[in-house]
C-alpha positions as CSV (number, residue, x, y, z in Angstrom):
1,M,-6.3,-1.7,-0.3
2,F,-4.2,-2.4,-2.8
3,L,-5.2,-1.9,-6.8
4,V,-3.0,-3.8,-9.5
5,I,-3.9,-2.1,-13.1
6,R,-1.0,-2.9,-14.6
7,G,1.6,-5.6,-13.6
8,N,2.8,-7.3,-11.3
9,L,2.1,-6.7,-7.4
10,N,3.8,-8.6,-4.7
11,I,3.1,-7.3,-0.7
12,E,5.3,-9.2,1.5
13,L,3.9,-9.5,4.7
14,K,6.4,-11.2,8.0
15,D,4.9,-14.3,7.6
16,S,3.5,-14.1,3.6
17,I,3.7,-13.0,0.5
18,I,0.2,-12.2,-1.6
19,V,0.6,-12.4,-5.1
20,L,-1.1,-9.6,-6.5
21,S,-2.0,-9.8,-11.4
22,E,-3.3,-7.0,-12.7
23,C,-7.5,-6.0,-11.7
24,E,-6.3,-7.6,-8.7
25,A,-7.4,-5.9,-5.4
26,V,-6.6,-6.9,-1.5
27,V,-7.4,-5.1,1.4
28,I,-5.2,-4.9,4.5
29,P,-6.1,-3.8,7.9
30,G,-4.0,-0.6,8.9
31,D,-2.2,-1.8,12.1
32,V,0.4,-5.1,9.5
33,E,3.1,-3.9,8.7
34,L,3.9,-4.7,5.1
35,C,6.1,-4.0,1.9
36,P,5.0,-3.8,-1.5
37,V,7.0,-4.6,-4.4
38,A,7.0,-4.5,-8.2
39,I,9.4,-6.6,-10.3
40,E,9.2,-5.7,-13.1
41,E,7.4,-2.4,-13.5
42,A,3.4,-2.3,-12.1
43,I,1.2,0.8,-12.1
44,A,0.1,0.2,-8.9
45,M,-3.2,2.3,-6.8
46,L,-3.0,2.5,-3.1
47,V,-6.3,3.3,-0.9
48,E,-6.7,4.7,2.2
49,P,-9.0,7.3,4.5
50,A,-8.2,10.5,4.1
51,S,-7.2,10.4,8.5
52,T,-4.6,7.8,7.9
53,V,-1.1,9.2,9.1
54,N,2.4,9.2,6.2
55,P,4.5,7.9,7.8
56,G,2.5,5.8,9.6
57,N,2.1,7.2,13.4
58,I,5.5,8.3,13.9
59,K,5.5,12.1,13.6
60,S,8.8,13.9,11.2
61,V,9.1,16.3,8.8
62,K,8.0,13.7,6.7
63,T,4.4,14.4,8.0
64,L,1.4,15.2,6.9
65,D,-1.7,16.0,7.7
66,A,-4.6,15.0,6.6
67,H,-6.0,16.9,3.7
68,W,-8.4,16.1,1.1
69,I,-6.8,15.9,-2.5
């Protein structure tokens, strides 16, 4: 889930763009490719399950093991 706290955020999908303003949120399934873009400075919160692998499902040196923060 993306929640925009301040500013505007565009979520670019393969075939569309979701435009979010302050206090708006969107839930996007985990298997959907996306690219969040802020034209100007924005503050947003990303909420995802602790089991979500970073980055995506590819294991690399950047992959973090799931843990509670």
